[in-house]
All heavy atoms as a GROMACS GRO file, in nm:
protein
  465
    1MET      N    1   0.014   1.021   1.402
    1MET     CA    2   0.077   1.023   1.532
    1MET      C    3   0.201   0.934   1.536
    1MET      O    4   0.300   0.970   1.596
    1MET     CB    5  -0.024   0.978   1.638
    1MET     CG    6   0.033   0.972   1.776
    1MET     SD    7  -0.095   0.929   1.893
    1MET     CE    8  -0.001   0.834   2.007
    2LEU      N    9   0.195   0.820   1.470
    2LEU     CA   10   0.308   0.727   1.474
    2LEU      C   11   0.390   0.732   1.345
    2LEU      O   12   0.466   0.639   1.319
    2LEU     CB   13   0.256   0.585   1.498
    2LEU     CG   14   0.183   0.561   1.630
    2LEU    CD1   15   0.128   0.420   1.636
    2LEU    CD2   16   0.274   0.586   1.748
    3GLU      N   17   0.378   0.839   1.269
    3GLU     CA   18   0.452   0.849   1.143
    3GLU      C   19   0.603   0.849   1.165
    3GLU      O   20   0.677   0.796   1.083
    3GLU     CB   21   0.415   0.977   1.066
    3GLU     CG   22   0.270   0.993   1.034
    3GLU     CD   23   0.193   1.059   1.147
    3GLU    OE1   24   0.248   1.145   1.219
    3GLU    OE2   25   0.077   1.020   1.165
    4ARG      N   26   0.647   0.908   1.272
    4ARG     CA   27   0.791   0.920   1.297
    4ARG      C   28   0.850   0.799   1.369
    4ARG      O   29   0.970   0.794   1.391
    4ARG     CB   30   0.819   1.046   1.379
    4ARG     CG   31   0.782   1.171   1.303
    4ARG     CD   32   0.816   1.293   1.381
    4ARG     NE   33   0.767   1.410   1.309
    4ARG     CZ   34   0.783   1.533   1.350
    4ARG    NH1   35   0.846   1.557   1.463
    4ARG    NH2   36   0.736   1.633   1.280
    5VAL      N   37   0.766   0.704   1.404
    5VAL     CA   38   0.812   0.583   1.472
    5VAL      C   39   0.870   0.489   1.367
    5VAL      O   40   0.808   0.467   1.263
    5VAL     CB   41   0.696   0.516   1.548
    5VAL    CG1   42   0.738   0.386   1.611
    5VAL    CG2   43   0.641   0.612   1.653
    6PRO      N   44   0.987   0.430   1.392
    6PRO     CA   45   1.044   0.337   1.294
    6PRO      C   46   0.957   0.212   1.276
    6PRO      O   47   0.878   0.178   1.363
    6PRO     CB   48   1.180   0.300   1.354
    6PRO     CG   49   1.178   0.344   1.495
    6PRO     CD   50   1.071   0.447   1.510
    7ASP      N   51   0.973   0.145   1.162
    7ASP     CA   52   0.894   0.026   1.133
    7ASP      C   53   0.926  -0.090   1.227
    7ASP      O   54   0.841  -0.173   1.255
    7ASP     CB   55   0.915  -0.019   0.988
    7ASP     CG   56   0.852   0.077   0.890
    7ASP    OD1   57   0.757   0.148   0.927
    7ASP    OD2   58   0.898   0.082   0.774
    8ILE      N   59   1.049  -0.096   1.274
    8ILE     CA   60   1.091  -0.198   1.371
    8ILE      C   61   1.144  -0.126   1.494
    8ILE      O   62   1.236  -0.046   1.485
    8ILE     CB   63   1.201  -0.290   1.314
    8ILE    CG1   64   1.155  -0.359   1.187
    8ILE    CG2   65   1.246  -0.391   1.419
    8ILE    CD1   66   1.046  -0.462   1.207
    9LEU      N   67   1.082  -0.154   1.609
    9LEU     CA   68   1.120  -0.088   1.734
    9LEU      C   69   1.214  -0.176   1.815
    9LEU      O   70   1.203  -0.298   1.813
    9LEU     CB   71   0.995  -0.062   1.818
    9LEU     CG   72   0.891   0.030   1.756
    9LEU    CD1   73   0.756   0.006   1.820
    9LEU    CD2   74   0.932   0.174   1.774
   10THR      N   75   1.300  -0.112   1.891
   10THR     CA   76   1.380  -0.184   1.989
   10THR      C   77   1.295  -0.200   2.116
   10THR      O   78   1.188  -0.139   2.129
   10THR     CB   79   1.509  -0.107   2.025
   10THR    OG1   80   1.472   0.015   2.090
   10THR    CG2   81   1.593  -0.080   1.902
   11PHE      N   82   1.345  -0.278   2.208
   11PHE     CA   83   1.274  -0.299   2.334
   11PHE      C   84   1.250  -0.166   2.406
   11PHE      O   85   1.138  -0.137   2.447
   11PHE     CB   86   1.356  -0.395   2.422
   11PHE     CG   87   1.287  -0.432   2.549
   11PHE    CD1   88   1.199  -0.539   2.553
   11PHE    CD2   89   1.310  -0.361   2.666
   11PHE    CE1   90   1.134  -0.574   2.671
   11PHE    CE2   91   1.247  -0.396   2.784
   11PHE     CZ   92   1.159  -0.502   2.785
   12ASN      N   93   1.355  -0.085   2.416
   12ASN     CA   94   1.342   0.042   2.488
   12ASN      C   95   1.251   0.141   2.418
   12ASN      O   96   1.177   0.214   2.482
   12ASN     CB   97   1.480   0.104   2.513
   12ASN     CG   98   1.555   0.034   2.624
   12ASN    OD1   99   1.494  -0.021   2.715
   12ASN    ND2  100   1.686   0.035   2.616
   13GLU      N  101   1.256   0.144   2.285
   13GLU     CA  102   1.166   0.232   2.210
   13GLU      C  103   1.021   0.193   2.234
   13GLU      O  104   0.935   0.279   2.255
   13GLU     CB  105   1.198   0.225   2.060
   13GLU     CG  106   1.327   0.291   2.021
   13GLU     CD  107   1.367   0.265   1.877
   13GLU    OE1  108   1.323   0.164   1.818
   13GLU    OE2  109   1.446   0.345   1.825
   14CYS      N  110   0.994   0.063   2.232
   14CYS     CA  111   0.858   0.015   2.254
   14CYS      C  112   0.813   0.044   2.396
   14CYS      O  113   0.700   0.086   2.419
   14CYS     CB  114   0.851  -0.134   2.224
   14CYS     SG  115   0.684  -0.200   2.227
   15LYS      N  116   0.902   0.024   2.490
   15LYS     CA  117   0.872   0.051   2.631
   15LYS      C  118   0.833   0.198   2.651
   15LYS      O  119   0.734   0.228   2.717
   15LYS     CB  120   0.994   0.015   2.715
   15LYS     CG  121   0.973   0.018   2.863
   15LYS     CD  122   1.096  -0.031   2.936
   15LYS     CE  123   1.201   0.076   2.930
   15LYS     NZ  124   1.306   0.067   3.026
   16CYS      N  125   0.907   0.288   2.590
   16CYS     CA  126   0.877   0.431   2.601
   16CYS      C  127   0.749   0.468   2.527
   16CYS      O  128   0.670   0.548   2.577
   16CYS     CB  129   0.994   0.513   2.547
   16CYS     SG  130   1.141   0.503   2.648
   17LEU      N  131   0.728   0.408   2.412
   17LEU     CA  132   0.609   0.438   2.333
   17LEU      C  133   0.483   0.397   2.407
   17LEU      O  134   0.384   0.473   2.410
   17LEU     CB  135   0.617   0.365   2.197
   17LEU     CG  136   0.502   0.387   2.101
   17LEU    CD1  137   0.497   0.532   2.055
   17LEU    CD2  138   0.515   0.296   1.983
   18LEU      N  139   0.484   0.280   2.469
   18LEU     CA  140   0.367   0.231   2.541
   18LEU      C  141   0.359   0.282   2.685
   18LEU      O  142   0.258   0.263   2.752
   18LEU     CB  143   0.367   0.078   2.543
   18LEU     CG  144   0.350   0.009   2.409
   18LEU    CD1  145   0.363  -0.141   2.425
   18LEU    CD2  146   0.216   0.045   2.347
   19LYS      N  147   0.468   0.345   2.730
   19LYS     CA  148   0.475   0.397   2.867
   19LYS      C  149   0.449   0.286   2.969
   19LYS      O  150   0.366   0.298   3.059
   19LYS     CB  151   0.378   0.512   2.887
   19LYS     CG  152   0.413   0.634   2.804
   19LYS     CD  153   0.317   0.748   2.830
   19LYS     CE  154   0.359   0.874   2.764
   19LYS     NZ  155   0.349   0.880   2.622
   20VAL      N  156   0.522   0.176   2.951
   20VAL     CA  157   0.515   0.064   3.045
   20VAL      C  158   0.655   0.033   3.094
   20VAL      O  159   0.754   0.076   3.036
   20VAL     CB  160   0.452  -0.063   2.980
   20VAL    CG1  161   0.309  -0.038   2.941
   20VAL    CG2  162   0.534  -0.111   2.862
   21GLY      N  163   0.663  -0.045   3.199
   21GLY     CA  164   0.791  -0.084   3.254
   21GLY      C  165   0.848  -0.206   3.182
   21GLY      O  166   0.783  -0.269   3.098
   22LYS      N  167   0.970  -0.238   3.218
   22LYS     CA  168   1.042  -0.350   3.157
   22LYS      C  169   0.967  -0.482   3.176
   22LYS      O  170   0.947  -0.558   3.080
   22LYS     CB  171   1.182  -0.358   3.219
   22LYS     CG  172   1.264  -0.475   3.174
   22LYS     CD  173   1.396  -0.476   3.249
   22LYS     CE  174   1.422  -0.617   3.294
   22LYS     NZ  175   1.536  -0.631   3.380
   23ASN      N  176   0.926  -0.510   3.298
   23ASN     CA  177   0.858  -0.637   3.325
   23ASN      C  178   0.723  -0.647   3.256
   23ASN      O  179   0.685  -0.755   3.207
   23ASN     CB  180   0.842  -0.659   3.476
   23ASN     CG  181   0.975  -0.683   3.544
   23ASN    OD1  182   1.070  -0.730   3.482
   23ASN    ND2  183   0.983  -0.648   3.671
   24THR      N  184   0.650  -0.538   3.248
   24THR     CA  185   0.521  -0.538   3.179
   24THR      C  186   0.540  -0.568   3.032
   24THR      O  187   0.468  -0.650   2.975
   24THR     CB  188   0.450  -0.403   3.198
   24THR    OG1  189   0.430  -0.380   3.337
   24THR    CG2  190   0.317  -0.401   3.125
   25LEU      N  191   0.638  -0.503   2.969
   25LEU     CA  192   0.662  -0.528   2.827
   25LEU      C  193   0.709  -0.671   2.804
   25LEU      O  194   0.665  -0.737   2.709
   25LEU     CB  195   0.763  -0.428   2.770
   25LEU     CG  196   0.790  -0.440   2.620
   25LEU    CD1  197   0.661  -0.434   2.539
   25LEU    CD2  198   0.887  -0.333   2.574
   26LEU      N  199   0.794  -0.722   2.890
   26LEU     CA  200   0.837  -0.861   2.876
   26LEU      C  201   0.719  -0.956   2.887
   26LEU      O  202   0.709  -1.052   2.810
   26LEU     CB  203   0.941  -0.896   2.983
   26LEU     CG  204   1.083  -0.846   2.955
   26LEU    CD1  205   1.172  -0.871   3.076
   26LEU    CD2  206   1.140  -0.912   2.831
   27ASP      N  207   0.626  -0.930   2.979
   27ASP     CA  208   0.506  -1.012   2.990
   27ASP      C  209   0.424  -1.007   2.862
   27ASP      O  210   0.376  -1.110   2.814
   27ASP     CB  211   0.419  -0.967   3.108
   27ASP     CG  212   0.476  -1.005   3.243
   27ASP    OD1  213   0.565  -1.093   3.248
   27ASP    OD2  214   0.432  -0.946   3.343
   28LEU      N  215   0.406  -0.889   2.805
   28LEU     CA  216   0.330  -0.874   2.681
   28LEU      C  217   0.395  -0.951   2.567
   28LEU      O  218   0.326  -1.015   2.486
   28LEU     CB  219   0.317  -0.726   2.643
   28LEU     CG  220   0.231  -0.640   2.735
   28LEU    CD1  221   0.247  -0.493   2.700
   28LEU    CD2  222   0.086  -0.681   2.727
   29LEU      N  223   0.528  -0.948   2.560
   29LEU     CA  224   0.600  -1.018   2.453
   29LEU      C  225   0.595  -1.169   2.473
   29LEU      O  226   0.568  -1.244   2.379
   29LEU     CB  227   0.745  -0.969   2.447
   29LEU     CG  228   0.764  -0.821   2.411
   29LEU    CD1  229   0.910  -0.783   2.422
   29LEU    CD2  230   0.710  -0.791   2.273
   30HIS      N  231   0.618  -1.215   2.596
   30HIS     CA  232   0.620  -1.359   2.623
   30HIS      C  233   0.481  -1.421   2.612
   30HIS      O  234   0.469  -1.538   2.573
   30HIS     CB  235   0.680  -1.387   2.762
   30HIS     CG  236   0.828  -1.368   2.767
   30HIS    ND1  237   0.916  -1.452   2.704
   30HIS    CD2  238   0.904  -1.273   2.826
   30HIS    CE1  239   1.039  -1.411   2.724
   30HIS    NE2  240   1.035  -1.300   2.798
   31ASN      N  241   0.377  -1.345   2.645
   31ASN     CA  242   0.240  -1.396   2.635
   31ASN      C  243   0.186  -1.391   2.493
   31ASN      O  244   0.077  -1.442   2.467
   31ASN     CB  245   0.146  -1.319   2.728
   31ASN     CG  246   0.176  -1.343   2.873
   31ASN    OD1  247   0.233  -1.446   2.909
   31ASN    ND2  248   0.141  -1.248   2.957
   32GLY      N  249   0.258  -1.324   2.404
   32GLY     CA  250   0.212  -1.313   2.266
   32GLY      C  251   0.111  -1.202   2.244
   32GLY      O  252   0.048  -1.195   2.138
   33ASP      N  253   0.092  -1.116   2.343
   33ASP     CA  254  -0.001  -1.004   2.327
   33ASP      C  255   0.052  -0.906   2.223
   33ASP      O  256  -0.025  -0.841   2.153
   33ASP     CB  257  -0.022  -0.931   2.460
   33ASP     CG  258  -0.093  -1.019   2.562
   33ASP    OD1  259  -0.176  -1.103   2.521
   33ASP    OD2  260  -0.065  -1.004   2.682
   34ILE      N  261   0.183  -0.895   2.215
   34ILE     CA  262   0.250  -0.816   2.110
   34ILE      C  263   0.343  -0.912   2.038
   34ILE      O  264   0.430  -0.974   2.100
   34ILE     CB  265   0.330  -0.699   2.169
   34ILE    CG1  266   0.236  -0.600   2.239
   34ILE    CG2  267   0.408  -0.627   2.059
   34ILE    CD1  268   0.308  -0.485   2.308
   35GLN      N  269   0.323  -0.927   1.908
   35GLN     CA  270   0.408  -1.015   1.828
   35GLN      C  271   0.544  -0.950   1.808
   35GLN      O  272   0.552  -0.833   1.770
   35GLN     CB  273   0.342  -1.042   1.692
   35GLN     CG  274   0.208  -1.112   1.703
   35GLN     CD  275   0.220  -1.249   1.765
   35GLN    OE1  276   0.309  -1.326   1.730
   35GLN    NE2  277   0.134  -1.279   1.860
   36ALA      N  278   0.648  -1.025   1.836
   36ALA     CA  279   0.784  -0.973   1.822
   36ALA      C  280   0.878  -1.089   1.792
   36ALA      O  281   0.837  -1.205   1.796
   36ALA     CB  282   0.825  -0.902   1.950
   37PHE      N  283   1.002  -1.055   1.762
   37PHE     CA  284   1.102  -1.159   1.737
   37PHE      C  285   1.234  -1.113   1.797
   37PHE      O  286   1.249  -0.999   1.837
   37PHE     CB  287   1.115  -1.187   1.587
   37PHE     CG  288   1.151  -1.067   1.504
   37PHE    CD1  289   1.282  -1.039   1.472
   37PHE    CD2  290   1.052  -0.981   1.457
   37PHE    CE1  291   1.316  -0.929   1.395
   37PHE    CE2  292   1.084  -0.871   1.380
   37PHE     CZ  293   1.216  -0.845   1.349
   38ARG      N  294   1.325  -1.207   1.806
   38ARG     CA  295   1.455  -1.177   1.863
   38ARG      C  296   1.563  -1.200   1.760
   38ARG      O  297   1.557  -1.294   1.683
   38ARG     CB  298   1.481  -1.263   1.985
   38ARG     CG  299   1.385  -1.232   2.099
   38ARG     CD  300   1.414  -1.315   2.217
   38ARG     NE  301   1.530  -1.255   2.282
   38ARG     CZ  302   1.568  -1.284   2.404
   38ARG    NH1  303   1.503  -1.372   2.474
   38ARG    NH2  304   1.673  -1.226   2.457
   39ILE      N  305   1.660  -1.112   1.762
   39ILE     CA  306   1.782  -1.131   1.685
   39ILE      C  307   1.892  -1.137   1.790
   39ILE      O  308   1.922  -1.037   1.855
   39ILE     CB  309   1.805  -1.017   1.585
   39ILE    CG1  310   1.694  -1.014   1.482
   39ILE    CG2  311   1.942  -1.032   1.519
   39ILE    CD1  312   1.703  -0.902   1.382
   40GLY      N  313   1.946  -1.256   1.808
   40GLY     CA  314   2.039  -1.277   1.918
   40GLY      C  315   1.965  -1.263   2.048
   40GLY      O  316   1.865  -1.329   2.071
   41ASN      N  317   2.009  -1.173   2.133
   41ASN     CA  318   1.939  -1.151   2.259
   41ASN      C  319   1.863  -1.019   2.260
   41ASN      O  320   1.823  -0.972   2.366
   41ASN     CB  321   2.040  -1.156   2.375
   41ASN     CG  322   2.141  -1.044   2.369
   41ASN    OD1  323   2.154  -0.976   2.267
   41ASN    ND2  324   2.216  -1.025   2.476
   42ARG      N  325   1.839  -0.962   2.144
   42ARG     CA  326   1.770  -0.833   2.135
   42ARG      C  327   1.632  -0.849   2.074
   42ARG      O  328   1.615  -0.914   1.971
   42ARG     CB  329   1.851  -0.734   2.052
   42ARG     CG  330   1.986  -0.706   2.114
   42ARG     CD  331   2.060  -0.599   2.038
   42ARG     NE  332   2.193  -0.584   2.090
   42ARG     CZ  333   2.226  -0.496   2.183
   42ARG    NH1  334   2.137  -0.417   2.234
   42ARG    NH2  335   2.351  -0.489   2.225
   43TRP      N  336   1.533  -0.789   2.141
   43TRP     CA  337   1.397  -0.791   2.090
   43TRP      C  338   1.381  -0.690   1.976
   43TRP      O  339   1.434  -0.580   1.983
   43TRP     CB  340   1.299  -0.753   2.201
   43TRP     CG  341   1.273  -0.862   2.298
   43TRP    CD1  342   1.327  -0.873   2.423
   43TRP    CD2  343   1.188  -0.975   2.281
   43TRP    NE1  344   1.280  -0.985   2.483
   43TRP    CE2  345   1.194  -1.051   2.399
   43TRP    CE3  346   1.107  -1.020   2.176
   43TRP    CZ2  347   1.122  -1.168   2.416
   43TRP    CZ3  348   1.035  -1.136   2.193
   43TRP    CH2  349   1.044  -1.209   2.312
   44LYS      N  350   1.306  -0.730   1.876
   44LYS     CA  351   1.267  -0.642   1.766
   44LYS      C  352   1.114  -0.650   1.757
   44LYS      O  353   1.058  -0.759   1.744
   44LYS     CB  354   1.331  -0.684   1.633
   44LYS     CG  355   1.483  -0.684   1.638
   44LYS     CD  356   1.538  -0.544   1.661
   44LYS     CE  357   1.689  -0.546   1.664
   44LYS     NZ  358   1.745  -0.416   1.688
   45ILE      N  359   1.049  -0.536   1.764
   45ILE     CA  360   0.904  -0.532   1.769
   45ILE      C  361   0.853  -0.451   1.650
   45ILE      O  362   0.882  -0.332   1.639
   45ILE     CB  363   0.855  -0.468   1.901
   45ILE    CG1  364   0.913  -0.546   2.020
   45ILE    CG2  365   0.704  -0.468   1.909
   45ILE    CD1  366   1.002  -0.469   2.108
   46PRO      N  367   0.777  -0.515   1.560
   46PRO     CA  368   0.723  -0.441   1.445
   46PRO      C  369   0.621  -0.334   1.491
   46PRO      O  370   0.542  -0.358   1.582
   46PRO     CB  371   0.653  -0.548   1.362
   46PRO     CG  372   0.710  -0.678   1.409
   46PRO     CD  373   0.748  -0.657   1.551
   47LYS      N  374   0.627  -0.219   1.427
   47LYS     CA  375   0.534  -0.111   1.459
   47LYS      C  376   0.390  -0.158   1.440
   47LYS      O  377   0.303  -0.125   1.521
   47LYS     CB  378   0.563   0.012   1.372
   47LYS     CG  379   0.464   0.125   1.394
   47LYS     CD  380   0.506   0.255   1.328
   47LYS     CE  381   0.499   0.252   1.180
   47LYS     NZ  382   0.520   0.385   1.119
   48ALA      N  383   0.366  -0.239   1.338
   48ALA     CA  384   0.231  -0.289   1.312
   48ALA      C  385   0.178  -0.371   1.430
   48ALA      O  386   0.059  -0.364   1.462
   48ALA     CB  387   0.229  -0.372   1.184
   49ALA      N  388   0.266  -0.447   1.496
   49ALA     CA  389   0.224  -0.528   1.610
   49ALA      C  390   0.186  -0.438   1.728
   49ALA      O  391   0.091  -0.468   1.801
   49ALA     CB  392   0.336  -0.624   1.650
   50VAL      N  393   0.257  -0.329   1.746
   50VAL     CA  394   0.225  -0.235   1.854
   50VAL      C  395   0.092  -0.167   1.824
   50VAL      O  396   0.007  -0.152   1.913
   50VAL     CB  397   0.338  -0.131   1.872
   50VAL    CG1  398   0.301  -0.027   1.975
   50VAL    CG2  399   0.469  -0.200   1.908
   51ILE      N  400   0.069  -0.128   1.700
   51ILE     CA  401  -0.057  -0.066   1.661
   51ILE      C  402  -0.173  -0.163   1.685
   51ILE      O  403  -0.278  -0.124   1.737
   51ILE     CB  404  -0.052  -0.018   1.515
   51ILE    CG1  405   0.046   0.100   1.504
   51ILE    CG2  406  -0.190   0.022   1.466
   51ILE    CD1  407   0.079   0.140   1.362
   52GLU      N  408  -0.156  -0.290   1.648
   52GLU     CA  409  -0.258  -0.392   1.672
   52GLU      C  410  -0.290  -0.402   1.820
   52GLU      O  411  -0.406  -0.409   1.860
   52GLU     CB  412  -0.213  -0.529   1.623
   52GLU     CG  413  -0.244  -0.565   1.482
   52GLU     CD  414  -0.390  -0.548   1.443
   52GLU    OE1  415  -0.478  -0.615   1.501
   52GLU    OE2  416  -0.416  -0.467   1.354
   53TYR      N  417  -0.188  -0.403   1.903
   53TYR     CA  418  -0.207  -0.413   2.047
   53TYR      C  419  -0.284  -0.292   2.099
   53TYR      O  420  -0.378  -0.307   2.178
   53TYR     CB  421  -0.072  -0.426   2.118
   53TYR     CG  422  -0.086  -0.422   2.268
   53TYR    CD1  423  -0.138  -0.530   2.337
   53TYR    CD2  424  -0.049  -0.308   2.339
   53TYR    CE1  425  -0.152  -0.526   2.475
   53TYR    CE2  426  -0.062  -0.304   2.477
   53TYR     CZ  427  -0.114  -0.412   2.544
   53TYR     OH  428  -0.130  -0.408   2.680
   54ILE      N  429  -0.247  -0.173   2.054
   54ILE     CA  430  -0.314  -0.050   2.100
   54ILE      C  431  -0.461  -0.050   2.060
   54ILE      O  432  -0.546  -0.008   2.137
   54ILE     CB  433  -0.241   0.074   2.044
   54ILE    CG1  434  -0.103   0.087   2.110
   54ILE    CG2  435  -0.322   0.201   2.069
   54ILE    CD1  436  -0.013   0.191   2.046
   55LYS      N  437  -0.491  -0.100   1.942
   55LYS     CA  438  -0.631  -0.104   1.894
   55LYS      C  439  -0.720  -0.184   1.988
   55LYS      O  440  -0.838  -0.152   2.002
   55LYS     CB  441  -0.639  -0.168   1.755
   55LYS     CG  442  -0.600  -0.078   1.643
   55LYS     CD  443  -0.620  -0.150   1.512
   55LYS     CE  444  -0.573  -0.070   1.395
   55LYS     NZ  445  -0.588  -0.145   1.268
   56TYR      N  446  -0.667  -0.288   2.048
   56TYR     CA  447  -0.749  -0.379   2.128
   56TYR      C  448  -0.736  -0.356   2.277
   56TYR      O  449  -0.774  -0.441   2.356
   56TYR     CB  450  -0.718  -0.524   2.089
   56TYR     CG  451  -0.759  -0.553   1.949
   56TYR    CD1  452  -0.665  -0.564   1.848
   56TYR    CD2  453  -0.895  -0.564   1.915
   56TYR    CE1  454  -0.704  -0.586   1.717
   56TYR    CE2  455  -0.934  -0.586   1.785
   56TYR     CZ  456  -0.838  -0.598   1.687
   56TYR     OH  457  -0.876  -0.619   1.557
   57LEU      N  458  -0.683  -0.242   2.318
   57LEU     CA  459  -0.676  -0.210   2.462
   57LEU      C  460  -0.812  -0.176   2.517
   57LEU      O  461  -0.897  -0.123   2.462
   57LEU     CB  462  -0.581  -0.092   2.486
   57LEU     CG  463  -0.434  -0.126   2.485
   57LEU    CD1  464  -0.353   0.000   2.510
   57LEU    CD2  465  -0.398  -0.229   2.588
   0.00000   0.00000   0.00000
């Protein structure tokens, strides 16, 4: 199902994939529920971190 998803997601890609809003995704990232990193002012979210989050929903 996630074969076509890139290994590193942008904020908007992750938001669309999880079908959540901007504030919800920001909360997940800031709380550490989804492990991510920033390059400059842009979020980069590893696909593996999103899969981990989905597993524990």
